[in-house]
C-alpha positions in Angstrom: 79.4 72.8 51.7 79.8 75.2 54.6 78.0 75.0 57.9 75.4 77.6 57.1 74.5 76.0 53.8 74.1 72.6 55.5 71.8 74.1 58.2 69.6 75.9 55.7 69.4 72.9 53.4 68.1 70.7 56.2 65.6 73.3 57.4 64.3 74.2 54.0 64.2 70.5 53.0 62.0 69.8 56.0 59.7 72.7 55.2 59.3 71.5 51.6 58.4 68.0 52.9 55.7 69.5 55.1 54.4 71.6 52.1 54.3 68.5 49.9 52.2 66.7 52.5 49.8 69.6 52.6 49.5 69.7 48.8 48.6 66.0 48.7 45.9 66.7 51.3 44.6 69.5 49.1 43.7 67.0 46.4 41.5 65.2 48.9 39.9 68.2 50.5 36.2 69.1 49.7 35.5 72.8 49.0 33.3 73.1 52.0 33.9 75.1 55.2 33.4 72.0 57.5 36.0 70.0 55.6 38.4 73.0 55.5 38.0 73.6 59.3 37.4 70.1 60.7 38.4 67.5 58.0 34.7 66.6 57.9 34.9 65.4 61.6 36.8 62.2 60.6 40.1 62.3 62.5 41.2 59.0 64.0 43.1 58.3 67.3 46.7 58.7 66.1 46.1 61.7 63.9 43.9 63.5 66.5 46.4 62.8 69.3 49.4 64.0 67.3 47.7 67.0 65.7 46.7 68.2 69.2 50.1 67.4 70.5 52.0 69.1 67.8 49.6 72.1 67.8 50.4 72.8 71.5 54.1 72.2 71.4 55.4 75.5 70.1 58.2 77.9 70.5 57.1 78.2 74.1 58.0 74.5 74.6 61.3 74.4 72.7 62.7 77.8 73.7 60.8 79.4 76.6 60.6 76.3 78.7 64.3 75.3 78.5 65.2 79.0 79.1 63.3 79.0 82.4 64.8 75.6 83.3 68.3 77.1 82.5 67.6 80.1 84.8 65.6 78.6 87.6 65.9 74.8 87.6 64.0 71.8 86.3 60.8 72.1 88.4 59.2 73.5 85.2 58.8 69.9 84.3 56.2 69.5 87.1 54.2 72.4 85.7 54.2 71.6 82.0 55.2 67.9 81.9 53.1 66.5 84.6 50.5 68.8 86.1 49.3 70.3 82.8 49.3 66.9 81.1 46.9 65.6 83.7 44.8 68.8 84.0 44.3 69.0 80.2 43.5 65.3 79.9 40.7 65.7 82.4 39.4 68.8 80.6 39.7 67.0 77.3 37.0 64.6 78.7 34.9 67.0 80.8 34.7 69.8 78.2 35.8 68.1 75.0 33.5 65.1 75.1 30.4 67.2 75.8 31.5 69.6 72.9 31.9 66.6 70.6 28.4 65.3 71.4 26.9 68.8 70.8 28.9 69.2 67.5 27.7 65.8 66.3 24.1 66.8 66.9 24.1 70.5 65.9 27.0 70.8 63.5 29.0 73.4 65.5 32.4 74.4 64.1 33.5 77.0 66.7 33.1 77.6 70.4 31.3 80.9 69.6 28.8 79.0 67.5 28.1 76.6 70.3 27.6 79.3 72.9 25.7 81.7 70.6 23.2 79.0 69.8 22.7 78.0 73.4 22.2 81.5 74.6 20.5 82.9 71.5 23.0 85.7 71.1 25.0 86.8 68.1 26.6 89.4 70.4 28.0 86.6 72.8 29.1 84.6 69.8 31.0 87.7 68.5 32.4 88.4 72.0 33.9 84.9 72.4 35.4 85.1 68.9 36.9 88.6 69.5 38.4 87.6 72.8 39.9 84.5 71.3 41.4 86.4 68.4 42.9 89.0 70.7 44.8 86.3 72.6 45.5 84.2 69.5 47.4 87.0 67.8 50.3 87.2 70.3 50.7 83.4 70.3 51.0 83.4 66.6 53.6 86.1 66.9 55.4 84.0 69.5 56.0 81.3 66.9 57.4 83.8 64.4 59.6 85.4 67.0 60.9 82.0 67.9 61.6 81.0 64.3 63.4 84.3 63.7 65.6 84.1 66.7 66.4 80.4 66.2 67.5 80.8 62.6 69.5 83.9 63.4 71.3 82.1 66.2 71.9 78.9 64.4 73.4 80.6 61.3 75.3 83.1 63.4 73.5 86.0 61.7 73.7 84.7 58.1 69.9 84.5 58.2 68.5 87.6 59.8 65.7 87.6 62.4 63.2 89.1 59.9 64.1 86.5 57.2 63.7 83.6 59.6 60.3 84.8 60.7 59.3 85.6 57.2 60.4 82.1 56.0 58.2 80.2 58.4 55.3 82.6 57.8 55.4 82.0 54.0 55.4 78.2 54.3 52.6 78.3 56.8 50.4 80.4 54.5 51.1 78.1 51.6 50.1 74.9 53.1 47.3 76.2 55.4 45.6 77.9 52.5 46.0 74.8 50.3 45.2 72.0 52.7 43.0 73.1 55.6 42.5 70.9 58.6 43.1 67.6 56.8 46.6 68.7 55.6 47.4 70.3 58.9 46.5 67.1 60.8 48.7 65.0 58.5 51.7 67.3 58.7 51.1 67.7 62.5 51.4 63.9 62.8 54.7 64.0 60.9 55.9 66.9 63.0 54.9 65.4 66.3 56.8 62.2 65.7 59.8 64.2 64.3 59.8 66.4 67.4 59.8 63.4 69.8 62.5 61.6 68.1 64.9 64.5 67.6 64.5 65.8 71.1 65.3 62.4 72.7 68.2 61.9 70.4 69.5 65.4 71.2 69.3 64.6 75.0 71.1 61.3 74.6 73.8 62.8 72.3 74.5 65.7 74.8 74.6 63.3 77.7 77.0 60.9 75.8 79.3 63.9 75.1 79.5 65.0 78.7 79.8 61.5 80.3 76.2 60.6 81.0 73.4 61.8 83.3 75.5 61.3 86.4 78.3 63.6 85.1 75.7 66.2 84.0 74.0 66.2 87.4 77.3 66.4 89.2 78.1 69.5 87.1 74.9 71.0 88.5 75.9 70.2 92.1 79.4 71.5 91.7 78.4 74.8 90.0 77.6 77.3 92.7 75.1 79.0 90.5 73.1 75.8 89.9 73.5 73.8 93.1 70.1 74.8 94.3 68.5 73.2 91.2 68.7 69.8 92.8 66.2 70.7 95.5 62.5 71.5 95.1 61.1 74.9 95.6 62.8 78.3 95.9 62.1 82.0 95.4 60.8 81.4 91.8 59.1 78.0 92.1 56.7 78.8 95.0 53.7 76.7 95.6 51.4 79.5 94.5 53.3 80.2 91.3 53.4 76.5 90.4 49.7 76.0 91.0 48.7 79.3 89.3 50.8 78.5 86.2 49.8 74.9 85.9 46.0 75.7 86.3 46.0 78.7 83.9 48.0 76.9 81.3 45.9 73.7 81.6 42.6 75.6 81.4 43.9 78.0 78.8 44.9 75.1 76.5 41.3 73.8 76.5 40.1 77.2 75.3 42.8 77.7 72.6 40.8 77.8 69.3 43.1 75.4 67.5 42.7 72.9 70.4 39.0 73.5 71.2 38.1 72.9 67.5 39.8 69.5 67.6 37.1 68.5 70.2 34.6 68.7 67.3 36.9 66.9 64.7 37.1 63.5 66.3 35.7 60.6 64.3 34.0 58.9 67.2 33.7 58.9 71.0 36.2 56.1 71.2 38.8 58.2 69.4 38.2 61.0 72.0 38.6 58.7 75.0 41.7 57.1 73.7 43.4 60.4 72.9 42.8 62.0 76.3 44.1 58.9 78.0 47.3 59.0 76.0 47.9 62.7 76.3 49.8 62.8 79.7 52.2 60.2 78.4 53.1 62.3 75.4 53.6 65.4 77.5 56.1 63.7 79.8 57.9 62.2 76.8 58.6 65.6 75.3 58.9 68.0 78.2 61.4 65.9 80.2 64.2 65.9 77.6 63.7 69.5 76.4 63.6 71.0 79.9 66.4 68.9 81.2 68.6 70.0 78.3 68.1 73.6 79.6 68.8 72.6 83.2 72.0 70.6 82.4 73.3 73.4 80.1 73.3 75.7 83.1 75.4 73.3 85.2 77.8 72.7 82.3 78.4 76.4 82.0 77.0 76.8 78.5 76.6 80.6 78.2 73.3 82.1 77.2 73.7 83.5 73.6 72.6 86.9 72.5 69.4 85.3 71.0 68.2 84.5 74.5 67.6 80.9 73.7 69.7 78.2 75.3 68.6 75.2 73.3 70.5 76.1 70.0 73.6 77.0 72.2 73.8 73.7 74.0 73.3 71.8 70.7 76.1 73.8 69.0 78.4 73.0 71.9 77.9 69.2 72.1 76.5 68.0 68.7 77.6 68.3 65.1 76.4 71.1 62.9 74.0 69.0 60.9 72.3 67.5 63.9 71.9 70.9 65.6 70.2 72.1 62.4 68.0 69.0 62.4 66.8 69.7 66.0 66.1 73.3 65.2 64.1 72.1 62.2 62.2 70.0 64.8 61.7 73.2 66.8 60.5 75.0 63.7 58.2 72.0 63.1 56.7 72.7 66.5 56.2 76.4 65.7 54.7 75.6 62.3 52.3 73.0 63.7 51.1 75.5 66.3 50.8 78.5 63.9 49.2 76.6 61.1 46.4 75.4 63.3 46.1 78.9 64.9 45.8 80.5 61.6 43.1 78.1 60.5 41.1 78.5 63.7 41.5 82.2 63.7 40.2 82.3 60.2 37.2 80.2 61.2 36.4 82.4 64.2 36.5 85.5 62.1 34.5 84.0 59.2 31.8 82.1 61.1 31.4 84.2 64.2 32.1 87.7 63.0 31.7 87.9 59.2 28.8 85.5 58.8 26.5 87.0 61.5 27.1 90.5 60.0 26.3 89.2 56.5 23.1 87.6 57.8 22.1 90.9 59.5 22.3 92.6 56.2 20.3 89.9 54.5 23.2 88.3 52.6 23.6 84.5 52.4 27.1 83.1 52.7 27.5 79.9 50.5 29.9 77.2 51.5 32.2 78.0 48.6 32.3 81.7 49.4 32.9 81.0 53.1 35.8 78.6 52.0 37.3 81.4 49.9 37.0 84.0 52.7 38.5 81.6 55.2 41.6 81.2 53.0 42.0 84.9 52.5 41.6 85.3 56.3 44.6 83.0 56.8 46.8 85.2 54.6 45.7 88.4 56.3 46.1 87.1 59.9 49.5 85.6 59.2 50.8 88.7 57.5 49.6 90.9 60.4 51.2 88.7 63.0 54.5 88.7 61.0 54.5 92.5 60.9 53.9 92.5 64.7 56.7 90.0 65.3 59.2 92.4 63.6 58.7 94.7 66.6 59.8 91.9 69.0 57.1 93.0 71.5 58.1 90.8 74.4 60.1 87.7 75.4 58.8 84.2 74.4 57.8 83.3 78.0 56.0 86.6 78.5 54.0 86.2 75.3 53.1 82.6 76.0 52.1 83.2 79.6 49.9 86.1 78.6 48.1 84.1 75.9 47.6 81.0 78.2 46.1 83.1 81.0 44.0 85.2 78.7 42.3 82.1 77.2 42.0 80.6 80.7 39.6 83.4 81.6 37.0 81.8 79.2 37.3 78.3 80.7 35.1 78.4 83.8 32.1 80.3 82.2 32.2 77.7 79.3 32.3 74.8 81.8 29.3 76.3 83.7 27.5 76.7 80.4 28.0 73.0 79.6 26.9 71.6 82.9 24.9 74.2 84.9 21.2 74.6 83.9 20.8 77.9 85.7 23.4 79.9 83.9 22.0 82.8 82.0 23.1 84.9 79.0 23.7 87.9 81.3 25.7 85.7 83.7 28.1 84.2 81.1 28.5 87.6 79.3 29.3 89.4 82.6 31.7 86.7 83.7 33.7 86.9 80.4 33.8 90.7 80.4 34.8 91.0 84.0 37.6 88.5 84.0 39.0 89.7 80.6 38.8 93.3 81.7 40.6 92.5 85.0 43.4 90.4 83.3 44.0 92.9 80.6 44.3 95.6 83.2 46.8 93.6 85.1 49.0 93.5 82.0 48.8 97.1 81.0 47.9 99.2 84.0 50.4 99.7 86.8 47.7 100.2 89.4 46.4 96.6 88.9 48.9 94.1 90.5 50.1 91.1 88.5 50.1 88.9 91.6 48.2 88.5 94.9 50.1 86.9 97.8 52.0 84.9 95.2 49.0 83.9 93.1 49.1 85.3 89.6 46.5 87.7 88.1 45.6 84.9 85.7 44.3 82.6 88.4 42.7 85.5 90.3 40.9 86.4 87.1 39.6 82.9 86.7 38.1 83.1 90.2 36.5 86.4 89.3 34.9 84.9 86.2 33.4 82.1 88.3 32.0 84.4 90.9 30.6 86.9 88.5 29.1 84.3 86.2 27.3 82.5 89.1 26.2 85.7 90.9 24.8 87.4 87.9 23.1 84.2 86.7 21.4 83.8 90.1 19.9 87.3 90.0 18.8 87.4 86.3 16.3 85.5 84.3 17.0 83.6 81.1 16.5 85.6 77.9 13.6 84.6 75.7 15.9 83.4 72.9 17.9 81.0 75.2 17.8 77.3 74.4 18.6 75.8 77.7 17.5 72.3 76.8 19.9 71.7 73.9 22.9 71.1 76.2 20.9 68.8 78.5 18.8 66.7 76.1 19.9 63.1 75.9 23.0 63.4 73.6 23.8 60.2 71.7 26.4 59.6 69.0 28.0 56.7 67.3 
């Protein structure tokens, strides 16, 4: 069997295992929207931890991160591995625990539902859903772009970019439509463990091949292009950039629909508290080996391939063909575990926050079974549209990921204020969301709006704008008659 056949057999075999797990979960899934979206709010500690872990660790982690470390040095570990692990763990408790309590009492499934109920506004509910779908779309594309480029590079063009992206899209559609949250959570647990093990074995294998970490680090020091990687800071890793990136990613993660909905899915408060405590440990365990592989590859002189992704190149250089394919299968597991959850969450935001209110406005009831059917159709439509978009290769992996993280981060402070500040008004939160989203989108698409301010990114500046506008408008406006201020501040108890 030739190398390409071995590689494809391993990758397709892995995808079939993931599909089989999803089909088993399908047999246990109730035909209700709550079970399809949240596994009936029954996830335990291990499954909730790994489904959140696997959901976040995407093509951005396996390809964009190592690429940045290859080009600029390993300080990227501080941003993603350490600072974001801690920031998101704190937000998991501050935002996630309060959301879980509210979900237990009121049955919320989406962030839009929760805010729309509090502020008595279908329009706000739809706005949050629309903003989330806008930023979710490029992040789904990121996974498909990553899969296409990875398979094309691994097989040296035997599998085209379009075929690779199409393969992962087809498998995602199959098991997301079949299994819902329960199947996704199970496959995510499998994928999370698989990612951790293969990444660490890859690191140890490469280090063994080059003579150990001392030899790899010495190669960094002796290579004039990478000697500066051994010291902190530089033109790229400025204090402003590191803080801006860490904060926008950490806060953006908390607003990602596929992550935010997991706050509602925990089986108990104990589950939530255990998972957020373990989160920073898992982040360090994955980001250190993947980003150090990119850093050491630069010192060892591994050339960046045409695909623009260094991870497959360093594996091809120092590990056997079958193992490189196995690690790329792990990377595809990361992409699948992100995309499947995003497709499910995107479908729920569309169905519950856009379609359902419109149906109610026209006097049409939406039964659980009909909503379940529409949600599954929505997964197919959203995934197909993202695949078509990915064929255009709209931007690099890092640029796509950074834009999505910062876009979601614009929602975080208004939501945090809504959860904990009694004086916030409907007009205030709406103005805060619109102002920051408008500003950040302008920074991406209009040359007259800078992308950075004295080294601080437009994403962090937009977050500040959302805070100022939300507070200012709330202070000068009165609560709308339909607002239900008390529901976030009544004594919330849950088992």
